[in-house]
N, C-alpha and C positions, 0 to 999 in steps of 0.2 A: 504493500500500500504506500502511495506517495504521500508527501507532506500534506497535500490538500485533498487527496482523494485516492481512488484506485488507479494505479498506474496504467493498467491495461485499458481502462475506460477512457482515461485522458488521451492515450494514444489513438484509440478508435475515434474519439471525437475530433482529434486533430486532423484526421483524414477527411471527415465531413466538412471541417472548416476550410479546407482547400478549395472547395467549389465556390467560385465567385459568381456574381450576377451575369458576367459576360462569358462564362464557360459552361457548356452543356455536357462536356465529357473531359476526362483527364486520363493520361496514360500512367502506367506504373511508375515510370521515371519521373513524371511531373508530380505525382503524389509523394515520391521519395524526396524530391527537391523541396516540396512545400512543407513536409513534416520533419525532415531530417532523420526519418526512420529507415532502417534497412528494408530492402525490397522483400526479403523473406518474411519480415515482421508484418509488413503491410499486407502481403498475401494471406497470412494467417488471420489477421484481423478482418480482412474483407470477406472471408468465408462466413464469419459470424454476422457481419453487417448485411451481407447479401441474404443470409438465411432469414433475417428479421425484416427484410424489405427496405433497409436504409440506403442501400446502393444496389446497382445492377451492373453486371459485367456484360458488355456487348460482344457480339460475335468477333469484332476486330480486336478484342482484348482491352479496349478502353472502358473506363468506369463512368457511370452516370448516377445521379441521385435517384433513389427509389421511391415508390408510392407511399411508403410509411410516413415519410416526412410531410408529404402533402396532406395525408390523413390527420396527422398530429397538428399540423399548422392550421388546418380547418377547424379542428376542435378548439385550439387555442383562441382563434379569432371569434368563434361562436360563443365563447365565454363572455365576451364584451357586449352586453345588451345595448350599449350606447351606439353601436355601429349603425343601427337603423336611423339614429338621429344625426350622426356625423356625416354619412355619405351624401345626403342631399346638400348639406352645408358646404362640403368640399366641392361638389359639382357647381353650386351657385358661385362660390368664390372664384373658381377657375374660369367660369363664364364671364363674370364681371371684370376681373383683372386681366384675363388673357394669359395668366401664368398658371403654374402647377400648384395644387393645394394638397397638403398632407396632414396626417395625424400621427404623431409619434408618442410612444410610451417608453418608459425606462425598463430595462431588463438587465439587472445586475450592473455591470460596468459598461453597458452598451445601451443603445437606443434602437428601437425597431420601428420601421415605417409600417404601422399597422394598417392604415387605410390611405389611399392615394387617388387623386384625380389629376392625371397628367394634362398639361395644356394641349390644345389642338393646333398650336402654332407649329409651323414646319421646323423651325429651330427652337428648341426648348430644353429645359432641364428635366431629364427623364429619370425616373427611378421606379423600381418594381415594389409592389406591396410585399411585405415580409423581409425586406432588406434589413440586415443588422449592421449597424455602424458603431464605431467606438465613440465614447463620450469625450472627444478631444477637440472637434472643430464643428462649426456651424451654429446657426441661431437656435435650432432645436436643442442642441447640446447645452448651450449657455443657459437657456431658459429652464430646461429640466434640472440641471445641476443647481440653479439658483433656488428652485422650489423643493429640492430634495436633499440638499447638502447645506448645512449651516455655514460652513466656511468656504463656500464656492466663490471663485474669483468673480468680483463685480456682482455677487449675488444680491447684496442689499440694494444696489442701484437698479438692477433689473426688476426686483420685486416692487420697488417704488414706482418705476416707470410703467411696469406692467407689460413689457415686451422686450425682446432681444433682436439684435440685427447682426447679420454676418455679411461681410463683403469679401468675396474671393478667398475664403479660408480653405475650403475643400477643393474648390475649382476656381481659378483666377477669373473666369468669365461669368461666375454665378453669384447672385446675391439672394438673401433670404431674410424673412422676418418671422418671428414666432411669438405667439401669445398663449397664456395658460388657459386650460379648461379645468373647472373645478366641479366636484361632485355636490350632491345635495347637502352634505354636512360641511362643505367648504374645503374638503381635502383635495389636493392637487391630483388630477388624473392623467393629464398629458399635454402635449404641445400642438397647437394648431399653427401650421406653417404655410407660408406662400413663398415660392421661390421662382426665380427666372434669370434670364441673361442680364448682366449688369448694364449692357448697352441699351436695354429696353426697360428694365426694372430699375429706373433711376430714383433719385431721392424723392422727387414729387410722387412717383408711382408707389414707392415704398411707404410714404407717409399716408397716402390714401388707403393702401392695403392694410396698414396697421389699424386704422380706424374701422375698416370693414371687418377685419378679423376679430377685433375686440368686441364689436357688436354681435358678431356671429357666436363668439365664445360665451358671451353673457347669455344669449338666447339658449345656447346648448346647456349651460349650467342650470337654467330655469327648467328646461324640458326634462333634463335628467333627474331633477329633484322631484318632479311630479310622480 
């Protein structure tokens, strides 16, 4: 057993973490490079992962994520009763602003894009639902940390303002704003985010988006409390 858990489980999960949003399959060598594990170790772990449906080995020998992850992800998202309230809000925000609208929640030391309405613009900031990102950069990160960590950098200022802004932190061409969504008892639930290209989502557009998102978040909080 490792210091933080079971070593074999840690190694198996490190294999799953190799699959990014832009990769639908990986070779054994790519998994070895990504995990730092011996190929023989990966092959043994993949036997178990495949048996439980977490990965699938294709005829050409490359590996893909398996259906179990989709099933578990669907269950996870279905636990959030507020999804029915949030999706229409994201759709409206994307339509009014012309940019992408998202809802992020904290998951340990990361954030998950739980719900997303991508912009219909030809050139846009695109992200898939379910994407897991580290709590290091971005407006959603700053906002989530401000409302979940007492000593978060600039946390007090963000809580006082009621929003966070990011300019080119994850992507130099992208800007985003984030506002909090609260539950019926006033507890922080997640971040409502609008993001777009900096050339289009300029200061005036961001100021308008913040006001729109704050009104939408306030309505969400009221509806969730009902």
